[in-house]
C-alpha positions as CSV (number, residue, x, y, z in Angstrom):
1,X,-0.3,-0.2,-0.3
2,X,1.1,3.7,-0.9
3,X,3.1,5.7,1.9
4,X,0.2,9.0,2.8
5,X,2.3,10.1,5.3
6,X,4.9,10.8,2.0
7,X,2.7,12.0,-0.4
8,X,1.2,14.5,2.0
9,X,4.3,15.6,2.8
10,X,4.9,15.9,-1.0
11,X,1.5,18.2,-1.1
12,X,2.6,19.9,2.0
13,X,-0.9,19.6,3.9
14,X,-1.8,17.2,6.8
15,X,-5.6,15.1,6.2
16,X,-7.6,15.0,9.3
17,X,-9.0,11.5,7.4
18,X,-5.9,10.1,6.0
19,X,-8.2,7.4,4.1
20,X,-9.6,10.3,2.3
21,X,-6.6,11.2,0.9
22,X,-5.8,7.7,0.0
23,X,-9.3,6.5,-1.6
24,X,-8.3,9.4,-4.3
25,X,-5.0,7.3,-5.0
26,X,-7.2,4.0,-6.0
27,X,-7.7,2.5,-9.2
28,X,-10.4,1.2,-10.9
29,X,-8.5,-2.1,-11.2
30,X,-7.0,-2.3,-8.1
31,X,-10.7,-2.6,-6.8
32,X,-12.0,-5.4,-9.3
33,X,-8.6,-7.8,-8.1
34,X,-8.9,-6.5,-4.8
35,X,-12.8,-5.8,-3.8
36,X,-12.1,-6.1,-0.1
37,X,-8.9,-4.6,0.6
38,X,-10.7,-0.6,0.3
39,X,-13.8,1.1,-0.1
40,X,-14.3,1.9,-3.1
41,X,-12.2,3.7,-6.3
42,X,-11.0,6.9,-6.7
43,X,-13.9,8.2,-10.1
44,X,-16.1,10.0,-7.7
45,X,-13.0,12.5,-6.7
46,X,-11.9,12.8,-10.1
47,X,-15.4,13.4,-10.6
48,X,-15.4,16.0,-7.9
49,X,-11.1,17.1,-8.0
50,X,-12.4,17.9,-12.2
51,X,-14.9,21.0,-10.5
52,X,-13.1,21.8,-8.4
53,X,-10.0,22.4,-10.3
54,X,-12.0,24.5,-12.5
55,X,-13.0,26.8,-10.2
56,X,-9.8,27.5,-8.3
57,X,-8.2,28.4,-12.0
58,X,-11.2,30.0,-13.2
59,X,-11.2,32.0,-9.7
60,X,-7.2,33.2,-10.3
61,X,-7.5,33.6,-13.7
62,X,-10.5,36.1,-13.1
63,X,-8.5,38.1,-9.7
64,X,-5.2,38.3,-12.3
65,X,-6.3,39.2,-15.2
66,X,-9.3,41.6,-14.9
67,X,-8.7,43.3,-18.2
68,X,-9.1,39.8,-20.0
69,X,-12.0,38.8,-21.8
70,X,-14.2,36.0,-21.1
71,X,-13.2,34.3,-24.3
72,X,-9.4,34.7,-23.4
73,X,-10.0,33.3,-20.0
74,X,-12.1,30.6,-21.3
75,X,-9.3,29.3,-23.9
76,X,-6.2,29.8,-20.3
77,X,-8.5,27.4,-17.8
78,X,-9.1,24.7,-20.5
79,X,-4.6,24.6,-21.3
80,X,-4.6,24.6,-17.5
81,X,-6.5,21.9,-16.7
82,X,-5.8,19.2,-19.2
83,X,-5.0,16.1,-19.1
84,X,-1.0,16.9,-20.4
85,X,-1.4,19.3,-18.1
86,X,-2.3,17.2,-15.0
87,X,-0.3,14.4,-16.2
88,X,2.7,16.8,-16.5
89,X,2.3,17.8,-13.0
90,X,1.2,14.3,-11.1
91,X,5.0,13.1,-12.7
92,X,6.4,16.4,-11.7
93,X,5.6,15.3,-8.3
94,X,5.8,11.1,-7.9
95,X,2.2,10.6,-7.9
96,X,2.2,7.6,-9.5
97,X,4.0,5.6,-7.1
98,X,2.0,6.5,-4.3
99,X,-1.4,4.8,-7.0
100,X,-3.3,2.0,-6.7
101,X,-3.2,-0.3,-8.8
102,X,-4.4,-3.8,-10.6
103,X,-1.9,-6.3,-11.9
104,X,-2.2,-5.8,-15.2
105,X,-2.3,-1.9,-15.1
106,X,1.2,-2.3,-13.4
107,X,2.3,-4.7,-15.6
108,X,0.7,-2.1,-18.5
109,X,2.9,0.7,-16.8
110,X,-0.1,2.3,-15.2
111,X,1.7,5.0,-13.2
112,X,2.9,6.6,-15.8
113,X,0.1,6.7,-17.9
114,X,-1.7,10.2,-18.6
115,X,-4.4,9.6,-17.5
116,X,-4.2,7.2,-14.5
117,X,-1.2,10.9,-13.4
118,X,-4.3,13.4,-14.1
119,X,-7.1,11.0,-12.8
120,X,-5.7,10.8,-9.6
121,X,-4.6,14.4,-9.5
122,X,-7.5,15.5,-9.3
123,X,-9.3,12.8,-6.8
124,X,-5.9,14.0,-4.5
125,X,-7.6,17.9,-5.4
126,X,-11.4,16.6,-4.4
127,X,-10.0,15.4,-1.3
128,X,-8.0,17.7,-0.2
129,X,-11.0,20.3,-0.7
130,X,-13.7,17.8,1.4
131,X,-11.0,17.6,4.0
132,X,-9.2,20.7,5.1
133,X,-11.2,23.0,2.5
134,X,-11.0,25.8,-0.5
135,X,-8.6,27.6,0.4
136,X,-6.3,24.5,1.7
137,X,-7.2,23.4,-2.0
138,X,-6.2,27.0,-3.9
139,X,-3.4,27.1,-2.1
140,X,-2.3,23.2,-3.7
141,X,-3.8,23.8,-6.9
142,X,-1.5,27.5,-6.7
143,X,1.9,25.8,-5.4
144,X,1.5,22.2,-8.5
145,X,0.2,25.0,-11.0
146,X,3.0,27.6,-10.3
147,X,5.3,26.6,-13.8
148,X,2.6,25.3,-15.8
149,X,0.8,28.7,-15.0
150,X,3.3,31.0,-16.1
151,X,3.8,29.4,-19.6
152,X,0.1,29.4,-20.7
153,X,-0.6,32.8,-19.0
154,X,2.3,34.5,-20.5
155,X,1.4,33.0,-23.7
156,X,-2.4,33.0,-23.8
157,X,-2.1,36.6,-22.3
158,X,0.0,38.1,-25.1
159,X,-2.0,36.4,-27.9
160,X,-4.7,38.0,-25.8
161,X,-3.9,41.8,-26.1
162,X,-3.2,41.5,-28.8
163,X,-6.5,40.3,-30.2
164,X,-8.1,42.7,-28.3
165,X,-6.7,44.9,-29.3
166,X,-7.9,44.3,-33.1
167,X,-11.1,44.1,-31.9
168,X,-11.3,47.7,-30.1
169,X,-10.0,49.2,-32.2
170,X,-12.4,48.0,-35.3
171,X,-15.7,48.1,-33.3
172,X,-14.5,51.4,-32.2
173,X,-12.8,53.6,-35.1
174,X,-13.3,51.1,-37.8
175,X,-9.4,49.9,-38.9
176,X,-6.9,47.5,-37.7
177,X,-3.5,48.6,-36.0
178,X,-0.1,47.9,-37.8
179,X,2.4,47.1,-35.9
180,X,6.1,48.9,-36.7
181,X,9.3,48.1,-35.6
182,X,11.2,50.9,-34.3
183,X,14.2,50.7,-32.9
184,X,16.4,47.0,-32.3
185,X,19.7,48.1,-29.3
186,X,22.2,46.7,-27.7
187,X,24.0,44.0,-28.2
188,X,23.3,40.4,-29.7
189,X,22.7,38.3,-26.8
190,X,20.0,40.6,-25.3
191,X,18.7,42.4,-28.1
192,X,15.8,44.8,-26.9
193,X,13.7,46.1,-29.5
194,X,10.8,48.4,-30.0
195,X,7.3,48.5,-31.4
196,X,5.0,50.9,-31.9
197,X,0.8,50.3,-32.9
198,X,-0.7,52.3,-34.8
199,X,-4.3,52.8,-36.1
200,X,-5.7,55.1,-39.0
201,X,-2.3,56.8,-39.1
202,X,-2.3,57.4,-35.2
203,X,0.5,56.0,-33.0
204,X,-1.1,54.6,-30.0
205,X,1.4,53.7,-27.9
206,X,5.3,52.3,-28.0
207,X,6.1,49.1,-26.3
208,X,9.6,46.9,-25.7
209,X,10.6,43.7,-25.4
210,X,13.5,42.1,-25.4
211,X,12.2,40.2,-29.1
212,X,9.8,42.0,-31.5
213,X,6.1,40.0,-30.3
214,X,7.0,40.6,-26.6
215,X,6.9,44.2,-27.5
216,X,4.2,44.4,-30.4
217,X,2.4,42.4,-26.4
218,X,3.7,45.5,-24.1
219,X,2.7,48.2,-27.2
220,X,-1.1,46.5,-27.6
221,X,-1.9,46.4,-23.6
222,X,-1.0,50.3,-23.5
223,X,-2.7,51.3,-26.4
224,X,-5.7,49.4,-24.8
225,X,-5.6,51.3,-21.2
226,X,-4.8,54.4,-23.4
227,X,-8.5,53.1,-25.6
228,X,-10.4,52.5,-22.2
229,X,-9.0,55.7,-20.8
230,X,-10.4,58.2,-23.8
231,X,-14.1,56.3,-23.0
232,X,-13.6,56.5,-19.3
233,X,-12.7,60.7,-19.2
């Protein structure tokens, strides 16, 4: 059987009811082979964990990115809770080593299968939520998803600022924004690019970054801020 105490250290939590964590680790194949050894598999907890994870990620996106549209937040949330993302996180904490698997599933490499890992991680999140509450679950999810969060949101928000600016300029000004490189400075290993974004021959903003894409993103972000200020004054 797995060492629930060791997993609690990995997760940074202490369960009041460790049996709940144990159940989160039980694959259906184990129950099929050992019907009297445990109270049940983790599929109900997986179901709950999926919803809890969606809520936590949606809440973080809402709070941390107040300028993102509903569609943009939906895309980012979807990227953060995919099976592959969750499986990578589960692998990173060695979750596969704690799973209860049937002999056949074990022999087929079940401890490293993305579906098993992602499902178990969702079940563990549900167990934390049930035993320790939403705040504890939010803390654990924030820590576990920290690297994926940075990767996904940096990519996603860069695309969204430009897309959002295009929506705004087309709606309010009936034009599409144009980005122009105005400066390229610094040595090859530390280049800085400056880009201006224009609409109807008017410069809306200027952005600087380590590459053109980042500079365009920053220009779009500043342009959005300026347009929002113009329309709220």
